[in-house]
Backbone and ligand atoms as CSV (ligand in chain L), in Angstrom:
chain,resi,resn,atom,element,x,y,z
A,1,UNK,N,N,30.786,31.786,25.612
A,1,UNK,CA,C,31.027,30.431,25.115
A,1,UNK,C,C,29.949,29.478,25.436
A,2,UNK,N,N,29.478,29.554,26.637
A,2,UNK,CA,C,28.337,28.652,27.037
A,2,UNK,C,C,27.109,28.859,26.150
A,3,UNK,N,N,26.854,30.144,25.830
A,3,UNK,CA,C,25.691,30.406,24.974
A,3,UNK,C,C,25.824,29.806,23.602
A,4,UNK,N,N,27.031,29.824,23.085
A,4,UNK,CA,C,27.302,29.264,21.784
A,4,UNK,C,C,27.065,27.766,21.755
A,5,UNK,N,N,27.484,27.139,22.847
A,5,UNK,CA,C,27.278,25.666,22.913
A,5,UNK,C,C,25.800,25.369,22.929
A,6,UNK,N,N,25.044,26.152,23.688
A,6,UNK,CA,C,23.593,25.883,23.783
A,6,UNK,C,C,22.981,26.011,22.405
A,7,UNK,N,N,23.357,27.031,21.705
A,7,UNK,CA,C,22.797,27.242,20.345
A,7,UNK,C,C,23.158,26.059,19.440
A,8,UNK,N,N,24.324,25.521,19.604
A,8,UNK,CA,C,24.686,24.371,18.751
A,8,UNK,C,C,23.839,23.166,19.129
A,9,UNK,N,N,23.576,22.982,20.406
A,9,UNK,CA,C,22.750,21.889,20.875
A,9,UNK,C,C,21.367,21.987,20.262
A,10,UNK,N,N,20.802,23.116,20.296
A,10,UNK,CA,C,19.468,23.301,19.742
A,10,UNK,C,C,19.451,22.991,18.236
A,11,UNK,N,N,20.467,23.427,17.561
A,11,UNK,CA,C,20.580,23.194,16.158
A,11,UNK,C,C,20.615,21.673,15.846
A,12,UNK,N,N,21.338,20.943,16.742
A,12,UNK,CA,C,21.452,19.536,16.551
A,12,UNK,C,C,20.160,18.807,16.742
A,13,UNK,N,N,19.402,19.290,17.741
A,13,UNK,CA,C,18.110,18.667,18.041
A,13,UNK,C,C,17.160,18.926,16.856
A,14,UNK,N,N,17.217,20.125,16.329
A,14,UNK,CA,C,16.332,20.395,15.176
A,14,UNK,C,C,16.707,19.619,13.961
A,15,UNK,N,N,18.028,19.357,13.826
A,15,UNK,CA,C,18.496,18.656,12.660
A,15,UNK,C,C,18.027,17.205,12.639
A,16,UNK,N,N,17.726,16.603,13.719
A,16,UNK,CA,C,17.382,15.181,13.764
A,16,UNK,C,C,16.075,14.920,13.004
A,17,UNK,N,N,14.981,15.641,13.315
A,17,UNK,CA,C,13.767,15.383,12.543
A,17,UNK,C,C,13.887,15.716,11.053
A,18,UNK,N,N,14.713,16.711,10.738
A,18,UNK,CA,C,14.952,17.075,9.376
A,18,UNK,C,C,15.604,15.851,8.616
A,19,UNK,N,N,16.530,15.232,9.307
A,19,UNK,CA,C,17.207,14.113,8.725
A,19,UNK,C,C,16.191,12.942,8.492
A,20,UNK,N,N,15.382,12.730,9.500
A,20,UNK,CA,C,14.403,11.635,9.345
A,20,UNK,C,C,13.470,11.963,8.158
A,21,UNK,N,N,13.076,13.236,8.039
A,21,UNK,CA,C,12.173,13.567,6.960
A,21,UNK,C,C,12.811,13.370,5.607
A,22,UNK,N,N,14.029,13.817,5.453
A,22,UNK,CA,C,14.676,13.669,4.158
A,22,UNK,C,C,14.948,12.226,3.858
A,23,UNK,N,N,14.968,11.324,4.903
A,23,UNK,CA,C,15.134,9.907,4.660
A,23,UNK,C,C,13.918,9.322,3.965
A,24,UNK,N,N,12.789,9.994,4.082
A,24,UNK,CA,C,11.529,9.498,3.512
A,24,UNK,C,C,11.625,9.101,2.053
A,25,UNK,N,N,12.069,10.033,1.172
A,25,UNK,CA,C,12.112,9.696,-0.249
A,25,UNK,C,C,12.942,8.463,-0.597
A,26,UNK,N,N,13.937,8.164,0.302
A,26,UNK,CA,C,14.831,6.982,0.051
A,26,UNK,C,C,13.966,5.712,0.129
A,27,UNK,N,N,12.934,5.697,0.990
A,27,UNK,CA,C,12.015,4.586,1.070
A,27,UNK,C,C,10.901,4.854,0.002
A,28,UNK,N,N,11.320,4.898,-1.244
A,28,UNK,CA,C,10.423,5.283,-2.313
A,28,UNK,C,C,9.304,4.262,-2.569
A,29,UNK,N,N,8.256,4.723,-3.131
A,29,UNK,CA,C,7.143,3.802,-3.450
A,29,UNK,C,C,7.638,2.768,-4.435
A,30,UNK,N,N,7.119,1.542,-4.256
A,30,UNK,CA,C,7.485,0.435,-5.127
A,30,UNK,C,C,6.843,0.646,-6.489
A,31,UNK,N,N,7.494,0.145,-7.476
A,31,UNK,CA,C,7.035,0.320,-8.852
A,31,UNK,C,C,6.022,-0.833,-9.195
A,32,UNK,N,N,5.256,-0.639,-10.259
A,32,UNK,CA,C,4.358,-1.694,-10.749
A,32,UNK,C,C,4.354,-1.568,-12.236
A,33,UNK,N,N,4.801,-2.603,-12.894
A,33,UNK,CA,C,5.011,-2.557,-14.365
A,33,UNK,C,C,3.659,-2.478,-15.100
A,34,UNK,N,N,3.657,-1.962,-16.276
A,34,UNK,CA,C,2.503,-1.923,-17.102
A,34,UNK,C,C,1.873,-3.275,-17.292
A,35,UNK,N,N,0.592,-3.357,-17.199
A,35,UNK,CA,C,-0.162,-4.607,-17.364
A,35,UNK,C,C,-0.030,-5.578,-16.161
A,36,UNK,N,N,0.358,-5.002,-15.018
A,36,UNK,CA,C,0.403,-5.774,-13.781
A,36,UNK,C,C,-0.552,-5.246,-12.750
A,37,UNK,N,N,-0.976,-6.044,-11.828
A,37,UNK,CA,C,-1.694,-5.589,-10.635
A,37,UNK,C,C,-0.764,-5.752,-9.462
A,38,UNK,N,N,-0.612,-4.685,-8.640
A,38,UNK,CA,C,0.223,-4.697,-7.489
A,38,UNK,C,C,-0.568,-4.187,-6.282
A,39,UNK,N,N,-0.356,-4.903,-5.156
A,39,UNK,CA,C,-0.971,-4.482,-3.889
A,39,UNK,C,C,0.088,-4.330,-2.885
A,40,UNK,N,N,-0.107,-3.362,-1.951
A,40,UNK,CA,C,0.945,-3.003,-1.047
A,40,UNK,C,C,0.420,-2.989,0.386
A,41,UNK,N,N,1.372,-3.278,1.301
A,41,UNK,CA,C,1.072,-3.342,2.720
A,41,UNK,C,C,0.696,-1.983,3.288
A,42,UNK,N,N,1.350,-0.926,2.771
A,42,UNK,CA,C,1.200,0.386,3.336
A,42,UNK,C,C,0.536,1.383,2.331
A,43,UNK,N,N,0.201,2.524,2.811
A,43,UNK,CA,C,-0.365,3.540,1.904
A,43,UNK,C,C,0.658,4.010,0.886
A,44,UNK,N,N,0.191,4.506,-0.188
A,44,UNK,CA,C,1.023,5.147,-1.216
A,44,UNK,C,C,2.043,4.203,-1.789
A,45,UNK,N,N,1.620,2.891,-1.938
A,45,UNK,CA,C,2.403,1.901,-2.693
A,45,UNK,C,C,3.750,1.538,-2.030
A,46,UNK,N,N,3.733,1.281,-0.765
A,46,UNK,CA,C,4.939,0.847,-0.082
A,46,UNK,C,C,4.758,-0.556,0.510
A,47,UNK,N,N,5.738,-1.371,0.327
A,47,UNK,CA,C,5.671,-2.749,0.860
A,47,UNK,C,C,4.852,-3.672,-0.007
A,48,UNK,N,N,5.396,-4.002,-1.111
A,48,UNK,CA,C,4.654,-4.849,-2.135
A,48,UNK,C,C,4.317,-6.208,-1.540
A,49,UNK,N,N,3.017,-6.596,-1.718
A,49,UNK,CA,C,2.529,-7.923,-1.274
A,49,UNK,C,C,2.203,-8.774,-2.470
A,50,UNK,N,N,1.729,-8.172,-3.558
A,50,UNK,CA,C,1.249,-8.866,-4.759
A,50,UNK,C,C,1.775,-8.127,-5.959
A,51,UNK,N,N,2.213,-8.921,-6.923
A,51,UNK,CA,C,2.611,-8.366,-8.265
A,51,UNK,C,C,2.184,-9.483,-9.252
A,52,UNK,N,N,1.104,-9.208,-9.926
A,52,UNK,CA,C,0.451,-10.326,-10.626
A,52,UNK,C,C,-0.090,-9.917,-12.044
A,53,UNK,N,N,-0.109,-10.875,-12.913
A,53,UNK,CA,C,-0.797,-10.726,-14.187
A,53,UNK,C,C,-1.800,-11.778,-14.390
A,54,UNK,N,N,-2.430,-12.240,-13.302
A,54,UNK,CA,C,-3.419,-13.306,-13.345
A,54,UNK,C,C,-4.551,-12.933,-14.306
A,55,UNK,N,N,-5.081,-13.956,-14.952
A,55,UNK,CA,C,-6.107,-13.751,-15.946
A,55,UNK,C,C,-7.505,-13.606,-15.302
A,56,UNK,N,N,-8.496,-13.176,-16.098
A,56,UNK,CA,C,-9.841,-13.056,-15.605
A,56,UNK,C,C,-10.354,-14.386,-15.086
A,57,UNK,N,N,-11.086,-14.315,-13.977
A,57,UNK,CA,C,-11.564,-15.527,-13.319
A,57,UNK,C,C,-10.708,-16.058,-12.248
A,58,UNK,N,N,-9.428,-15.568,-12.195
A,58,UNK,CA,C,-8.495,-16.135,-11.240
A,58,UNK,C,C,-8.756,-15.599,-9.848
A,59,UNK,N,N,-8.365,-16.360,-8.838
A,59,UNK,CA,C,-8.319,-15.914,-7.448
A,59,UNK,C,C,-6.878,-15.790,-7.038
A,60,UNK,N,N,-6.560,-14.683,-6.460
A,60,UNK,CA,C,-5.125,-14.390,-6.068
A,60,UNK,C,C,-5.086,-14.133,-4.557
A,61,UNK,N,N,-4.453,-15.049,-3.858
A,61,UNK,CA,C,-4.274,-14.913,-2.456
A,61,UNK,C,C,-3.289,-13.818,-2.062
A,62,UNK,N,N,-3.530,-13.198,-0.936
A,62,UNK,CA,C,-2.596,-12.156,-0.518
A,62,UNK,C,C,-2.408,-12.317,1.030
A,63,UNK,N,N,-1.214,-11.963,1.490
A,63,UNK,CA,C,-1.023,-12.022,2.976
A,63,UNK,C,C,-2.171,-11.417,3.680
A,64,UNK,N,N,-2.755,-12.184,4.555
A,64,UNK,CA,C,-4.061,-11.835,5.101
A,64,UNK,C,C,-4.078,-10.477,5.792
A,65,UNK,N,N,-5.063,-9.694,5.428
A,65,UNK,CA,C,-5.413,-8.466,6.227
A,65,UNK,C,C,-4.217,-7.508,6.309
A,66,UNK,N,N,-3.621,-7.201,5.193
A,66,UNK,CA,C,-2.511,-6.234,5.232
A,66,UNK,C,C,-2.613,-5.189,4.168
A,67,UNK,N,N,-3.414,-5.451,3.106
A,67,UNK,CA,C,-3.448,-4.519,1.922
A,67,UNK,C,C,-3.976,-3.136,2.325
A,68,UNK,N,N,-3.227,-2.094,1.958
A,68,UNK,CA,C,-3.695,-0.725,2.193
A,68,UNK,C,C,-3.702,0.124,0.867
A,69,UNK,N,N,-2.877,-0.249,-0.114
A,69,UNK,CA,C,-2.942,0.522,-1.380
A,69,UNK,C,C,-2.654,-0.476,-2.525
A,70,UNK,N,N,-2.967,-0.029,-3.712
A,70,UNK,CA,C,-2.786,-0.914,-4.901
A,70,UNK,C,C,-2.726,-0.066,-6.168
A,71,UNK,N,N,-2.019,-0.624,-7.153
A,71,UNK,CA,C,-2.028,-0.105,-8.511
A,71,UNK,C,C,-2.578,-1.195,-9.394
A,72,UNK,N,N,-3.680,-0.871,-10.102
A,72,UNK,CA,C,-4.244,-1.831,-11.051
A,72,UNK,C,C,-3.890,-1.346,-12.437
A,73,UNK,N,N,-2.863,-1.933,-13.008
A,73,UNK,CA,C,-2.472,-1.529,-14.372
A,73,UNK,C,C,-2.941,-2.521,-15.400
A,74,UNK,N,N,-3.863,-3.393,-14.995
A,74,UNK,CA,C,-4.516,-4.367,-15.895
A,74,UNK,C,C,-5.760,-3.708,-16.503
A,75,UNK,N,N,-6.250,-4.335,-17.554
A,75,UNK,CA,C,-7.459,-3.837,-18.183
A,75,UNK,C,C,-8.667,-4.605,-17.607
A,76,UNK,N,N,-8.523,-5.121,-16.411
A,76,UNK,CA,C,-9.610,-5.873,-15.755
A,76,UNK,C,C,-9.809,-5.340,-14.346
A,77,UNK,N,N,-11.048,-5.425,-13.865
A,77,UNK,CA,C,-11.301,-5.007,-12.469
A,77,UNK,C,C,-10.834,-6.088,-11.505
A,78,UNK,N,N,-10.264,-5.697,-10.441
A,78,UNK,CA,C,-9.832,-6.631,-9.352
A,78,UNK,C,C,-10.670,-6.347,-8.125
A,79,UNK,N,N,-11.365,-7.338,-7.625
A,79,UNK,CA,C,-12.190,-7.178,-6.421
A,79,UNK,C,C,-11.435,-7.730,-5.255
A,80,UNK,N,N,-11.365,-6.974,-4.140
A,80,UNK,CA,C,-10.729,-7.365,-2.923
A,80,UNK,C,C,-11.775,-7.966,-1.934
A,81,UNK,N,N,-11.572,-9.231,-1.551
A,81,UNK,CA,C,-12.514,-9.922,-0.677
A,81,UNK,C,C,-12.028,-10.074,0.712
A,82,UNK,N,N,-12.959,-9.955,1.653
A,82,UNK,CA,C,-12.727,-10.224,3.028
A,82,UNK,C,C,-13.352,-11.603,3.350
A,83,UNK,N,N,-12.540,-12.564,3.808
A,83,UNK,CA,C,-13.063,-13.843,4.243
A,83,UNK,C,C,-13.746,-13.781,5.556
A,84,UNK,N,N,-14.916,-14.374,5.656
A,84,UNK,CA,C,-15.634,-14.342,6.936
A,84,UNK,C,C,-16.064,-15.738,7.309
A,85,UNK,N,N,-15.714,-16.154,8.512
A,85,UNK,CA,C,-16.067,-17.535,8.957
A,85,UNK,C,C,-17.549,-17.635,9.167
A,86,UNK,N,N,-18.158,-18.609,8.540
A,86,UNK,CA,C,-19.593,-18.882,8.758
A,86,UNK,C,C,-20.494,-17.898,8.008
A,87,UNK,N,N,-19.926,-16.954,7.248
A,87,UNK,CA,C,-20.704,-15.997,6.524
A,87,UNK,C,C,-20.126,-15.892,5.109
A,88,UNK,N,N,-20.959,-15.399,4.120
A,88,UNK,CA,C,-20.385,-15.257,2.777
A,88,UNK,C,C,-19.280,-14.198,2.802
A,89,UNK,N,N,-18.260,-14.465,2.004
A,89,UNK,CA,C,-17.168,-13.461,1.868
A,89,UNK,C,C,-17.713,-12.221,1.225
A,90,UNK,N,N,-17.160,-11.107,1.572
A,90,UNK,CA,C,-17.662,-9.826,1.010
A,90,UNK,C,C,-16.589,-9.074,0.242
A,91,UNK,N,N,-17.019,-8.359,-0.814
A,91,UNK,CA,C,-16.065,-7.499,-1.558
A,91,UNK,C,C,-15.967,-6.229,-0.723
A,92,UNK,N,N,-14.751,-5.872,-0.298
A,92,UNK,CA,C,-14.566,-4.671,0.483
A,92,UNK,C,C,-14.032,-3.537,-0.349
A,93,UNK,N,N,-13.484,-3.881,-1.540
A,93,UNK,CA,C,-13.004,-2.799,-2.439
A,93,UNK,C,C,-12.887,-3.306,-3.833
A,94,UNK,N,N,-13.351,-2.484,-4.805
A,94,UNK,CA,C,-13.253,-2.798,-6.219
A,94,UNK,C,C,-12.189,-1.940,-6.870
A,95,UNK,N,N,-11.145,-2.556,-7.327
A,95,UNK,CA,C,-10.076,-1.841,-8.008
A,95,UNK,C,C,-10.360,-1.798,-9.488
A,96,UNK,N,N,-10.792,-0.688,-9.954
A,96,UNK,CA,C,-11.163,-0.518,-11.362
A,96,UNK,C,C,-9.894,-0.605,-12.231
A,97,UNK,N,N,-10.136,-1.030,-13.482
A,97,UNK,CA,C,-9.013,-1.181,-14.429
A,97,UNK,C,C,-8.262,0.134,-14.581
A,98,UNK,N,N,-6.963,0.018,-14.597
A,98,UNK,CA,C,-6.107,1.187,-14.859
A,98,UNK,C,C,-6.341,2.300,-13.866
A,99,UNK,N,N,-6.411,1.948,-12.574
A,99,UNK,CA,C,-6.491,2.980,-11.538
A,99,UNK,C,C,-5.526,2.697,-10.444
A,100,UNK,N,N,-5.060,3.751,-9.812
A,100,UNK,CA,C,-4.206,3.675,-8.642
A,100,UNK,C,C,-4.990,4.058,-7.398
A,101,UNK,N,N,-4.828,3.363,-6.337
A,101,UNK,CA,C,-5.578,3.663,-5.095
A,101,UNK,C,C,-4.482,3.799,-4.043
A,102,UNK,N,N,-4.162,5.014,-3.602
A,102,UNK,CA,C,-3.092,5.227,-2.581
A,102,UNK,C,C,-3.504,4.771,-1.200
A,103,UNK,N,N,-4.842,4.698,-0.956
A,103,UNK,CA,C,-5.294,4.198,0.331
A,103,UNK,C,C,-6.736,3.759,0.180
A,104,UNK,N,N,-7.005,2.463,0.537
A,104,UNK,CA,C,-8.333,1.958,0.306
A,104,UNK,C,C,-9.326,2.471,1.323
A,105,UNK,N,N,-8.913,3.097,2.353
A,105,UNK,CA,C,-9.825,3.645,3.347
A,105,UNK,C,C,-10.183,2.681,4.445
A,106,UNK,N,N,-10.827,3.143,5.474
A,106,UNK,CA,C,-11.114,2.375,6.682
A,106,UNK,C,C,-12.011,1.146,6.395
A,107,UNK,N,N,-12.853,1.225,5.351
A,107,UNK,CA,C,-13.777,0.164,5.060
A,107,UNK,C,C,-13.062,-1.105,4.541
A,108,UNK,N,N,-11.857,-0.932,3.979
A,108,UNK,CA,C,-11.137,-2.069,3.343
A,108,UNK,C,C,-9.725,-2.237,3.928
A,109,UNK,N,N,-9.232,-1.275,4.593
A,109,UNK,CA,C,-7.881,-1.300,5.079
A,109,UNK,C,C,-7.593,-2.532,5.932
A,110,UNK,N,N,-6.608,-3.303,5.552
A,110,UNK,CA,C,-6.201,-4.490,6.307
A,110,UNK,C,C,-7.269,-5.497,6.477
A,111,UNK,N,N,-8.167,-5.579,5.446
A,111,UNK,CA,C,-9.247,-6.546,5.473
A,111,UNK,C,C,-9.244,-7.525,4.298
A,112,UNK,N,N,-8.474,-7.269,3.289
A,112,UNK,CA,C,-8.520,-8.058,2.085
A,112,UNK,C,C,-7.716,-9.332,2.275
A,113,UNK,N,N,-8.370,-10.466,2.039
A,113,UNK,CA,C,-7.768,-11.822,2.138
A,113,UNK,C,C,-7.334,-12.382,0.784
A,114,UNK,N,N,-8.101,-11.948,-0.268
A,114,UNK,CA,C,-7.787,-12.442,-1.619
A,114,UNK,C,C,-8.491,-11.543,-2.634
A,115,UNK,N,N,-7.968,-11.627,-3.873
A,115,UNK,CA,C,-8.566,-10.932,-4.987
A,115,UNK,C,C,-9.236,-11.860,-5.930
A,116,UNK,N,N,-10.297,-11.388,-6.631
A,116,UNK,CA,C,-10.850,-12.057,-7.790
A,116,UNK,C,C,-10.687,-11.137,-8.972
A,117,UNK,N,N,-10.253,-11.683,-10.075
A,117,UNK,CA,C,-10.019,-10.910,-11.277
A,117,UNK,C,C,-11.216,-11.005,-12.160
A,118,UNK,N,N,-11.738,-9.852,-12.593
A,118,UNK,CA,C,-12.971,-9.820,-13.383
A,118,UNK,C,C,-12.673,-9.447,-14.847
L,1,CA,CA,CA,-1.752,-2.277,5.740
């Protein structure tokens, strides 16, 4: 009987990570409608920060230093800028028209302060 109980305990412990893993798809990636630009706080389009149809020439602010992924469903390039005090702002990532970027990488991750639409 004691052996059986131990086996059940092990099964329960194993079941916990499985449950956490299967909970993943419930936190599904956020959508981005056709002809919109969307930027997300996390990789793979999770935690939407921006959902915009701003026109060419516009500047679009975003919650500072959080962007990690984006979907550019516009027919225009969106440039992600890093603001620098006392120095010119720099483009840290160019989001080409009609492209999805699941992770901007270490050079731009959590550095974008605003976008310019081209
Ligand atoms: Ca982030």
